C-alpha positions, 0 to 999 in steps of 0.5 A: 277131351284133349291134352292133360284132361284126356291123359288123366281120364285115360289113366284113371279109366285104365286103372279102374278097368285093370282093377276090375279085370284082374279082380274078375279073373282072380275071383273066377279062378279062385272060385273055380279052384275051390269048386274043383277042390270040393269035387275032388274031396267029395269023391273021396269022402262022404260030405254032408250039406253043412260041410259043403256050405262051410267050404263054399263060404270059405272059398268065397271069402278067400276069393274076395280077399285075394281079389281085393289084395291084388286090386289094391296092389295094382291100384297102388302101382298104377297110381304111383306110375301115373302120379310120377308121370304127371307130377314130373313136369310140374316138379321140373317147372317148380325147380325152374321157377325157383332158379329164376327167383334166385336170379338165374334168368336163363333157366328154361323148361324142356317140356314138349308136347301138345297138352296143357302142361307143355303149354304151361312150360312154354308160358313159363319160358316166355315169362323167363324171357320177358323177365330177362328182357325187363332186367336188361331194360332196367339195367340199361335204363339205370345206366342211361339215367345215371349218364343223363344226370351226370353231365348237368350235375357235373357242370353245376358242381364245377360252376358252383365250386368255382364261384364258392372258391372265388375262382369265378365271379357269379356273373349273370352269364354263369348263373344263366348257364347254371339255370339252363342245366337245372332246367335240363334236369327238370325236363329230364325228370319230367320226361321220365315221370311221363314215361313211367306213367304211360308204362304203368298198368293203371295208365288210361286214356280219357277219350272223347269225340274231338276235332283233330284239326282244332287240336293240331291248330292249337299245338301249332299256335303254341309252338309258333313263337319258338319257330319264329325265334329260330326262323323256321316256317311252320305250316298246317295243311288241312282239307276239312275238319276231321273228327276222332275219338281221342284223348285231347290232352295226350294228342296235344302232348304228341303234337307238341313233342313232334313239333319240338323235335322237328324244330330242334333238328331243322336249321334256320330258314327251313320249314316244318309242315303238318298235314291232316287227312281222313282216310277210309278207316284211319286218321293220318297226321304227317309231320314233315321237316327239312332238317338234317335227317336220320341215317337209314341204319339208325331209323329202327332205334330212334324210338328207343328211350335215351337214343340219340342219332348223334352221340356227340350232340349235347343234351341241350341240342340233342334232347334227352332221347325220350320224346319220341318214346313218349310219342310212340307209347301214346300213339300205341295207347290210342291203337295207332301206329307211328312210321318214320321216313328220313334221308340225310340232308333232306329231312324227316317224315313222321306219320301217325295213323289212328283208327277212325271211329264215329262213336262218341264212346270214351 
């Protein structure tokens, strides 16, 4: 036994042992006292056997009553002491939980030790830290979403007002501009829906044994038209077919996000290549571009939602800042990891590592 169980067991053993010990000592002393009293009286008086029996019965009754009284008193005192010691940390954690429920996210317990109550206190502190972190994320996300929606909505409002009031003619160019803002809003809402879905506890993958090289080839073919329009070369390097247990749809989503992101930051005349390799116990997918690159100081943050390296870049050229966050969530859901390497003016390398398994189990 250890921790709280041991403390409670020791406390009750101590209470029972103490009561028995005090009861035994009291009973012995009371019995001895009455026998001594009887012997003293017997020397002075001529007492018959019935008198002795009555006195002996009285002695036993008094001894039992005194023993029971002292035992009950001792049990009450020890029980109150043990109960106070055990419930004190629980009361403290209850107060902390109530303060957290009222919005005091910085409330923490101060329990120390190695028993279960201390571990529960540590778990409560961890919960408080997570709630505080989630609350901060919620506030940040709300502010980011409001900021992302404000720009296209403001543009649409100003364009519409100008055309309604007759300041602008509803020309094709201006209508196309409004349409692009609407498309930007639609993509942002779609990205937010995807991110919310992936962070839901009900999110799950539907894995099957798939030819990874075929999935990459399909994503390359789907992206080729966009690459040709921008005059950016797209290559896919593979040695042999590589099979893995993955969610076909989600892997396609990952690849399309990475290819779209690479195209966005690669100037005309540049190139993007994908390399697929089978390692010992991992599947490696590497996407390399010759784009503008990312400063080393910004690399730790580029996977965060709504983060853009160039804050001045507009939403059309800079995107919503959610694409790489979605990629990271999907890669981690597959049990993989994502690595980024980049140098200003030399491009970026994104490496995805997925665990390799020959099992066909979903």
